[in-house]
N, C-alpha and C positions, 0 to 999 in steps of 0.2 A: 974750161967746161968740165963740170963734174961728171962722174960716171955713176948711173943707177943700177942697182942689183935687185932682182926679184927672186924670192925663194919659194918654190912650190912645195906644198906638203906631199909627203909620200902617199902613195895609194893605200897602204895598210892603215895608216892613221885616219884617213878619210872614211874608210869603211867602218872603223870603230865608232866614230862619232854618229854616223847614220844609223847604226844598229841600236845605239842608246835612244835615239828619237823614236824609233819604231817600237822599242820595248815600252817607252812611256805611253805612247798612244794605246798600245794593247792593254796595259794595265788600266788606263782611264776607261776604255770601253767595257772591260770586264766588270770593273766596279760599278759603272753606270748601269750595266745590265742586271747586276745583282740587286742594285737599289730598286730598279723598276720591278723586278720579280718580287722583291720583299714588299714593296709598296702595294702591289696588286694582291699579294697574299694577305697583307694586314687588313686591307679593305674587305676582302672576302671573309676573313676570320671575324672581323667586327660585325659585318652584316649577318652572318650566320648565327653568331651567338647573341644577337639582339633578341632573337625569338626562340632560342634553344638553351637547354641547361648548360651552364658553364663547366669548363673542365674542373674536375675535382669537387663538384657539387653533389650533395647527397641529401636524401630525406629519409628519416627513420633507418639509417644504416644502409640504404640502397642507393647506388649511384644513379643520377638522373641526367648525366651529361649527354647532350644531343637530343633529349626529348623536349617536346613542346609543353607549354604550360597545361594545355588541355589533356595531353597524354599523362602528365604527372598526376593531375587531379583524378583522372579516370583510374589509374593504377592504384592510387592511394585509396579511393573508395572501394575498389575490389578487395584490396588487402584487408581493409577494416571489416568488411563483411565476413572474411574468412577467419578472423581472429576469434578465439574462444578462451574462456577462463574456466578451467575445471576446478570446481569447488568441492572439497571433501570436508564434510561436517560429521565428526565421529565416524561411523561406518557407512554413512550415506554419501553418494556422489552425484553431482549435478554438473552438466556442461552448459555454460551460459554464453551467449553472444554479448558483444559490447552493448547492443541496444537493450538486451535483457537487464543489464546492470545500470541502465540510465546514463551510458557513456556515449557521446557523439563525437565523431571525428570530422572536423570541417575541412574536407579535402580541398575545395576551391581556395579557401583562405590560406591553407598551408602551401599550395602550389604558388599562389600569388606572392607569398612571403619568400619562397625559394627563388623566385624570378626578380626580386626587388633590385638586385645588383645589375640586372641585364640592361637597365636603362642608362647606366653610366659607362661611357667608352673606356675610361681608365680602369674601372673595376673589371671589365671584360678581359683586358690584357693582364691585369694583376692576378686574375684567376689562374694563369699559367704557372704561378709560383706559390699559390696558397690553396687551401682547401676550405670548403664552405659546407657545414652541416646544418640543415634547417630542421628545427623541432616540429613535431606534429601539433596542430592546433586542436586541443582537446577540451571538451566541457564535461564535467561530471556532476550529475544530479545526486547529491549525497542522500537526499530523502529517498530517491528511488533505490539507491544502493542499500540503504538501511531496510527498506521494505522487502528487498530480495531476501536478506538474511532473516528478517522477522517471519516472512512467509515460509521459508524453509524450516525454521525452528518450529513453527506452528504445525507443519506437516509431520515432523518427527516427534514432537512432544508439546508441552504447554510452555509458551513464552511468559516472561514476566509481564504483568499488567499493571500500569500505573493507576493510582487512584485519580478519579476525576471529580470536578465540581461543576454542577449544572444548575440552571434555573429550573425550579419545579414546574409542573404543568399548570399550577395556579398562577404562575407568573409573579409570585409575591415573595418567595424565599428560595434560598440555594440549598441543595442537598449534595450528597456524594455517592459515588460508586467506589466500593472498597478496592484496595490494591490486592494483587496476588503475586507471590513469589513464583519464579519459574526458571526456565532455561535461558541462557544467554551466552554470547560469545564476544570476544574482542574484535570488533569490526575494522579496526585499524589495519590489520593484516590484509583483509580483503581490499580495502581502499588502496593500499600500497600496490598490491598485485594488479588491481584493475588499472591503476594509472600506468604502471609499467607496461602492461599489455597494450594500452592505447598509444603510449608514447613511442614504443618500439614496433608496434604493429606485429607483435609476435604472441602466440598463445602462451598462457601461463597456467600454472597449477598452484593452488593454495590449499593448505590443510589447516582446519580449525577444530578446536575441541569445545564442546558445550560445558557449561558449568552452572550450578545454581546461583542465581543472582537476585538481588532485591530490586524492587521497582524504584524508579527515580523519585517518585512521589508516593510516600506511604499513606495509609489510611488516616493516620493521626495528623499528618501534615495537611492532607486535603480537608479534614474536618476543621482544623484551625483556620484554614483559608475560607471555608464556607461560613464559619462563625463570624469571621471578620467581615465578609461580604454582607451577611444578614444584619450585622451591626450598623453598616452603612445605610442599609434600607430603613432601619429604625430611626435614624437621625431625622429630626424635624427640619424640613426645608420649605420655606415660604417666601413669597414676594409681596411686597406692599405697593398698592396702586395709588393713584392720584388723590383719591378720596379716603385714604387710609384703609381701603378695603384689602383683605388678605387673600392670597392665592396659594394654598399649600400644595405641594407635590404629593401625589398618592404613592403608596408602597409600590404599586405596579410600575409607575413612571420611574421611580428611583431605581428599581431593580433593573430596568432596561439600560440605565446609564453604566451599570457596573460591568467591568471587563476583567476576566481572570487571564493574565498573560501566560505564555509559555516561554520559559527562559531558554537560553542558548543550549543548555545541556539537556533540555527536554522536560525539566521539572516545572511545576506550577509556581507562579510568582505571586506577589502581593496584589490583592484586588486594587484596581484603579478605576477612575471615573473617565468615561469616554467624553471628551470635550465636545465633540460634534453633536452627540445625542443630547447632552445637557443643554447645549446652546439652542437646539431646536425647541426644547420645552420653554426656555426663557423667551425666545423670539415669539412663540405662539401665545404665551401668557401676555407678553408686552402688547401684541396686536389685540388681544381680547380686552385689555384694560384701556387701550387708546380709544379716542373718539374721532370718528371721521368728520372732516369739515363738510358743512353743507353750504354751498353757495346759493344765495338767494336769487329769486326771479321777481322782477317788478314789471308791471304794466304801465307804460307811459303813452301819453297821447302824442299826436304828431308834432305838437309844439314842445315836447320834452317834459311835460309835467307828469309827476308820478300820480297815477290814478288808483292803483291797488297793488298789493303784494301777493303774488301767487305762491311763492315759497319763501318762508322766513330763513334768513341766513343763520348759521350756527358755527361758532368757533370750533376748531378741532384740536386734539391733544395727541402728540406722538412721543413715545419713549425714546430718549436719546442716549441711554447708557446700557444698551443690551450687552455689548462686548465686555465692558467692565464688570457688569453684574455676573456674567457667565464665568469670567476668570476668577472672581472672588468666590463664586459658588464652588467651582472645582477645587480651588486651593483649600477652602475651608473643609469640605467633605473629605479630601485626601488626608487632612490632618486629623480626621476623626471627630470633628466638631459639627454641631447643628449650624444651619445657615438661615439668616434672615436678611433679605436684601430689599432696598427701596428703589423704586423706579423714579427717574427724573424725566420731566416732560418738557417739550417745546410746544408752545401754543401756536396754532395755525390760524391766521386771520382769514375770515371768509370774504368773498366779494359778491357783488350784485351784478346780475345780467339784466339789463333793461330791454324789455320787449315792447317795440312800438306797436300799438293797436290802432285800429281805425277809430275815428271820432264817433262816439256813440256806441261802440262795441262793448264798452264797460257795463252797459245796461242789458246786454244779451246773455244767453246761456253760456256762450263761448266768446271770449274776448279776442276776436280774430285780428290779424294784421291787415293793413290796408290792401284791398284786392284779393285777400285769401278766400279761396272757395271752401265752404263748409256747409253741412246740412244739420239743421236743428230738428231733432225728432222729439216731438212733444207727445208723450204717452197719455197725458191728461185729456188732450183734445183729438188724439189719434190722427195727427197731421204732421207733415214734414214741410219745412221751408228751406229753400236753397239760398244761401247768402254769398255775396262777395264783399268781404270786410264786414261793414254794418248795414249793407244795402241788400234787401231781399230781391232776388231775381226771378223766383218762381215759388208759388205757394200762397196759401197752404195747399198741399197735396194730401188727400186723405188716404188712409190705409187701414187695414185690419191687422192688429198686432197678434202676439201669441196668446193662446187661450190661458185662463188662470193657472192651469196645471203646468203649462210650458210658457212662462212669460218671456217677453222680449227683454233682454238684459239692458240695464242702464249703465252709463259711464261714457268716457271719452275714447272713441275708437278711430280707426283709419281704414279707408278703403284699400283692400289688398288683392282682390281677385274679381275678374269679370268674365261672364259668358253671354253671348247673344242668345243662346238656347242651351238648356241643360236638362238631363233627366235627374230628378231629385228622388233620393230614397231616404227612408228613416224608419223610426219605430213609433207606433201609436201608443196611447195610454194603456191600452189593454195588452201591450206586448207584441201585438201583430205588426207586421211591417207594411209599409206603403211604398208605392212607386208612382211618381208623377212625370210622365215624359213631356218633352218639348216645353218646359217652363221658360218663358221669354224674358230677356233683358235682366239678367241676374248680376247683382253688384254686391259682393260680400264685404262686410266691414268688421266682423269678429266671429271667429270659429265657423260654425255652419249657418250663421244668421246673415241674411241679405235682404236688400230691396229686390223685388221681382214682380213682374206682371202676373196677375191672377185672373185670366179670362174666364175661369169657372165661377167667379163671383159676380153678382149684379149690384151690390151695394158696398160702400166703403165708409169709413169714418166712425165705426163702432168697434166695441171690444166685448169680451166675455166668452161664454161657452160658444163653441163653434168657431173660435178663432184659429189662428195658424199654429204651427209647431214651433213658433218663435220668430219666424221671418216677418217682414213687413209686406203683406199682400197689397198690391197697388193696381190701379188701372193700368193697362198695358202702355198707354201713351205716356203716363207719368214715369213709369219704370224705364221706358226707353229713353226719355229725356235725361233722367239721372244717370243712366249707363253712359250716355254720350257726353254729358257735361262735367261729371266729377272725375278728375284725374286720380291715378293711383296715389295713395297717401292722404287724400282729402279727409279732413276731420269729420266725424259723425258724432254729435253730442246727443245722447239718448237720455231723457229725463222725464220726470212727472211734473 
């Protein structure tokens, strides 16, 4: 039988092993705690700087860390209003704001640009190790800046004046206003200082000295340009129509096409032709030479046979090369040569509209459609007959027409207004006025001319002195019948 031996560790060695385990647990919990704290801090950092200026960020040299976008925009706007530029011209001094100089600072746009990186989580954390400087968004109106200098020079002395070329009051020729030498300055220094003031939002001072300068456009240069423009006006310009008829442009028309441009340096340029204005003349001339198509109208019976032609058809003609003609005109005049262009035309075929009329209506004063209501007013017999198509439904109804000095008009009219009773007013032959109250059953068919009852008359069917002021005076019963029977738009054919 063997013998087993057991060896027990000493108490000191056991304590050493247990201590190591405790130390490892402690380190683990410390590191875990640090990671938790760091994670919470990172989340808080990222959340805060999503809406606040990042560490190391600045605008126009001023830190904006921790500010909101609205606060940055507000502060920028306030600073921009406080910025001034002190301008010294010779012994004169003026203090001007950015607005006076035509300079605008877009504070909201600048603030938005400064916060562009805030949307990216990575850039929020990288801001801890980098700096971000955002430039100010600035707009400079150079024309306004030049005007400030010009106005100041005008206040201190006489600025140089360029010669100008203008169309005379007659609208036929160009003349000039002579140039004048005067004071001037190099405005580039002002532009530089103004931009620096806006870019840094800090006030600046700039000193400038005036000197005698020549105008950009001399009197001689302007006269040469005016002569060239007048030469263009004198060039013959004409268009040829379909029948070889000629349409010349007048001097006044050509003068309106000419433009004297201003070059980038402010001097006057070579006269040019305004394409749009020249095109307007070509288009108008083309329209005048064209012929509008006329579509015909024929009366046909109910079987479709053509009975008569109310309107003869006519072919039309329309210019088809307006754009090409305009381009050629402008190019030719620009080269200093006269121009003659010929229009080309498209023929437009007419059509016929067949109008069905009632059988037998071709023999009446008005060829009515089947069932169409109309009234035949015969001034030779002083009678009216109501028809539906070619069928008389009432009449003759006798009337008293206008007196010889105020005759009832002839022609084709339409009923357009009705009254059961109306007070009529007008002017007599001698210039006096009349007023007839309670005139019954009034049916107007042209202007102030109407069918109406005339209870003050005891006879009808005659004409001559003593007649109406142009209306058709009728027995009350007939006027009432017409009022009720004839719808709005009914044709009234008045004839002898």
